[in-house]
C-alpha positions in Angstrom: 110.1 139.5 75.3 111.5 143.0 75.5 115.2 143.6 75.2 117.1 144.6 78.3 117.7 148.4 78.3 121.1 149.5 77.1 123.1 151.1 80.0 124.2 154.7 79.7 127.9 154.3 79.3 128.5 158.0 79.5 127.8 157.9 83.2 128.1 154.3 84.3 131.3 152.9 85.8 132.7 149.9 83.9 133.0 146.8 86.1 136.4 145.5 86.9 135.7 142.3 84.9 134.6 144.3 81.8 137.5 146.6 81.9 140.1 143.8 82.4 138.6 141.9 79.4 138.7 144.9 77.1 142.0 146.1 78.4 143.6 142.7 77.4 141.7 142.5 74.1 142.6 146.0 72.9 146.2 145.5 73.9 146.4 142.3 72.0 144.8 143.7 68.9 146.3 147.2 68.7 149.1 147.5 71.2 147.2 150.3 73.1 147.7 150.0 76.8 144.6 151.3 78.6 145.4 152.7 82.0 142.8 152.6 84.8 142.0 156.2 84.1 140.6 155.2 80.7 137.5 153.5 82.0 135.3 156.5 81.1 136.8 156.5 77.6 136.0 152.8 77.2 132.4 153.4 78.4 131.6 156.4 76.3 133.2 155.2 73.0 132.1 151.6 73.2 128.7 152.5 74.6 127.8 154.0 71.1 128.4 150.5 69.5 126.3 148.9 72.2 123.4 151.2 71.5 123.6 150.5 67.8 123.7 146.8 68.3 121.0 146.7 71.0 123.2 145.1 73.6 122.8 145.7 77.3 126.4 145.3 78.6 130.0 145.4 77.7 130.2 141.8 78.7 127.6 140.9 76.1 129.6 143.0 73.6 132.8 141.1 74.5 131.0 137.8 74.0 129.8 138.9 70.6 133.4 139.9 69.6 134.7 136.5 70.7 131.9 134.2 69.4 129.9 136.0 66.7 132.4 138.0 64.6 134.1 135.4 62.4 135.4 138.0 59.9 136.5 140.4 62.5 134.4 143.2 61.2 133.0 144.3 64.5 136.5 143.9 66.1 137.7 146.5 63.5 134.9 148.8 64.4 135.7 148.5 68.1 139.4 149.4 67.5 138.3 152.3 65.3 136.2 153.5 68.3 139.0 153.3 70.7 141.8 154.9 68.7 142.5 158.7 69.2 142.8 160.8 66.1 144.0 164.2 67.0 146.2 165.9 64.4 146.6 169.0 62.3 148.5 170.3 59.3 152.2 171.0 60.0 151.8 169.9 63.6 155.1 170.4 65.3 156.3 172.5 62.4 160.0 172.2 63.3 159.9 168.7 62.0 158.8 169.9 58.5 161.4 172.6 58.5 164.1 170.0 59.3 162.7 167.7 56.6 162.7 170.4 54.0 166.3 171.4 54.7 167.4 167.7 54.8 165.8 167.1 51.4 167.4 170.1 49.8 170.8 169.2 51.2 170.5 165.6 50.0 169.8 166.5 46.4 167.5 164.9 43.8 167.2 161.3 45.1 163.5 160.3 45.0 162.2 160.7 48.6 160.5 157.8 50.3 158.7 158.7 53.5 156.4 156.7 55.8 153.7 158.4 57.9 153.2 155.5 60.2 150.1 156.8 62.1 148.6 159.2 59.6 145.2 159.6 61.2 142.9 161.7 59.0 145.7 162.7 56.6 147.0 166.0 57.6 150.5 164.7 58.3 151.2 163.0 55.0 149.7 165.9 53.0 152.0 168.2 55.0 154.9 165.9 54.1 153.8 166.1 50.4 153.8 169.9 50.5 157.2 169.9 52.2 158.6 167.8 49.4 157.1 170.0 46.7 158.5 173.1 48.3 161.9 171.5 48.8 162.4 169.8 45.5 159.9 171.2 43.1 157.1 169.5 41.2 159.2 167.6 38.8 161.3 165.9 41.5 158.2 165.4 43.7 156.5 163.3 41.0 159.0 160.5 41.9 158.4 160.8 45.6 156.6 158.0 47.5 154.7 158.7 50.7 153.2 155.7 52.5 150.5 156.8 54.9 149.2 154.1 57.2 146.9 153.8 60.2 145.0 151.1 62.1 141.7 153.0 61.9 140.0 152.3 58.6 137.5 155.1 59.1 140.1 157.8 59.3 142.0 156.3 56.4 138.9 156.6 54.2 138.5 160.3 55.2 142.2 160.9 54.6 142.1 159.5 51.1 139.3 162.0 50.2 141.4 164.9 51.5 138.4 167.0 52.4 138.7 169.2 55.5 136.9 172.1 57.3 138.2 175.4 56.1 139.1 176.4 59.6 141.4 173.4 59.8 143.9 175.0 57.4 144.0 178.5 58.9 147.4 177.7 60.4 148.8 176.8 57.0 150.8 179.5 55.3 148.6 181.5 53.0 150.8 180.8 49.9 150.6 177.1 50.6 146.8 177.3 51.0 146.6 178.9 47.5 148.9 176.4 45.9 147.6 173.2 47.3 144.0 173.5 48.3 140.7 173.9 46.5 137.9 175.8 48.2 134.4 174.4 48.2 131.4 176.3 46.8 127.7 176.1 47.2 126.9 172.9 49.1 130.6 172.6 50.0 131.0 176.1 51.3 133.3 176.0 54.3 135.2 173.0 53.1 138.5 172.6 51.3 140.1 169.7 49.4 143.8 169.0 48.9 144.6 169.2 45.2 145.1 166.1 43.1 148.8 166.8 42.8 149.1 166.1 46.6 146.7 163.1 46.6 148.7 161.4 43.9 151.8 161.6 46.0 150.3 159.6 48.9 149.3 156.0 49.2 147.0 155.2 52.1 147.2 151.7 53.5 145.7 150.0 56.7 148.6 148.8 58.8 148.5 147.5 62.4 151.9 148.4 63.8 151.9 145.5 66.2 150.8 142.9 63.6 153.0 140.0 62.7 153.8 141.2 59.2 153.7 144.6 57.6 152.9 145.0 53.9 155.9 147.3 53.6 159.0 146.8 51.4 162.3 148.6 51.2 163.7 151.5 53.3 162.6 155.0 53.9 164.4 158.3 54.0 162.2 159.4 56.9 159.6 157.7 59.1 157.1 159.7 61.1 155.7 157.8 64.1 154.4 160.6 66.2 152.2 160.6 69.2 151.8 156.9 69.0 154.0 155.3 71.6 152.4 157.3 74.4 149.6 154.7 74.2 152.0 151.7 74.3 153.8 150.1 77.2 157.6 149.9 77.1 157.9 146.3 75.7 155.6 147.2 72.8 157.5 150.5 72.2 160.8 148.5 72.0 159.4 146.0 69.6 157.9 148.7 67.4 161.0 150.8 67.1 163.3 147.9 66.5 161.1 147.0 63.6 160.7 150.6 62.3 164.5 151.2 62.2 164.9 148.1 59.9 162.9 150.1 57.4 165.0 153.3 57.7 167.8 154.2 55.3 171.2 154.5 57.1 171.1 158.3 56.6 167.3 158.5 57.2 165.4 160.2 60.0 162.9 159.1 62.6 160.4 161.6 63.9 158.4 161.1 67.2 155.9 163.3 69.0 156.7 166.4 71.0 156.0 164.6 74.3 157.9 161.4 73.3 161.5 160.5 73.7 163.8 157.6 72.6 166.5 158.2 75.3 166.2 154.5 76.2 166.9 153.4 72.6 170.4 154.9 72.3 171.8 151.6 71.1 169.9 152.1 67.8 169.4 155.8 67.3 170.9 159.1 68.3 169.2 162.5 68.6 169.8 165.1 65.9 167.1 167.5 66.8 164.2 167.9 69.1 162.3 164.5 68.9 164.3 163.8 65.7 166.6 160.8 65.5 169.0 159.1 63.2 170.4 155.6 63.1 173.5 155.2 65.2 176.5 154.1 63.2 177.1 150.4 63.5 173.6 149.6 64.8 172.2 146.3 63.5 168.9 147.0 61.7 169.0 144.0 59.3 
């Protein structure tokens, strides 16, 4: 018997039933709310997995996820396919200028910072460079940067700290010299962040909508940028209510350039463009 041909998901429209099933499953597992306009994204990204698995339809793939994936390994791959990982070093650079000045003003207390959707690592390494420039290498040794993401593939790449050379062209030349190693021979065109930076960052897989986070204590700053644009409002509210419980009373919360927490004024107040601080008297216990 010959296997049914795999459909071309780059051109085929996803059926209403298939889209509804994956829309619900992805929301339950990651918090991502897929709008109707994302059918093509679902088709193209999940179509790659179907071709690799030899399946003929998204409905067959859904059944596999529900009945033949007891350890959740394929579910993890599916979520990795769906997540969007667009980032760069010092993206929204006003955030890092603000952080540098805040660290200098605060003094020598060891900095604890959480990059809560770190993608391929450019954000936490930018934070590490900012701490080093603000406090110096001696103080930076005591700093703790937690870098988390739901996508295990990008976390593995982030831990290696290897990037295309063109990806750091926007980084100040002095920082490039201090904190990056240039590849040679077979690695020509690549750079790697120096061990000093990699030692400052702990990478950990965390699903922000999961029931329990492997996170302890409070942070001086939490970066949760360009995440909530994929969540519906109830998910956003639950997320930030939890995040603020992990923020020091004088800590800062950074969100993306197109995001706003104007609806969360009972907990935070703006102190800069897309930068927030806990409101005095807010209950974050």
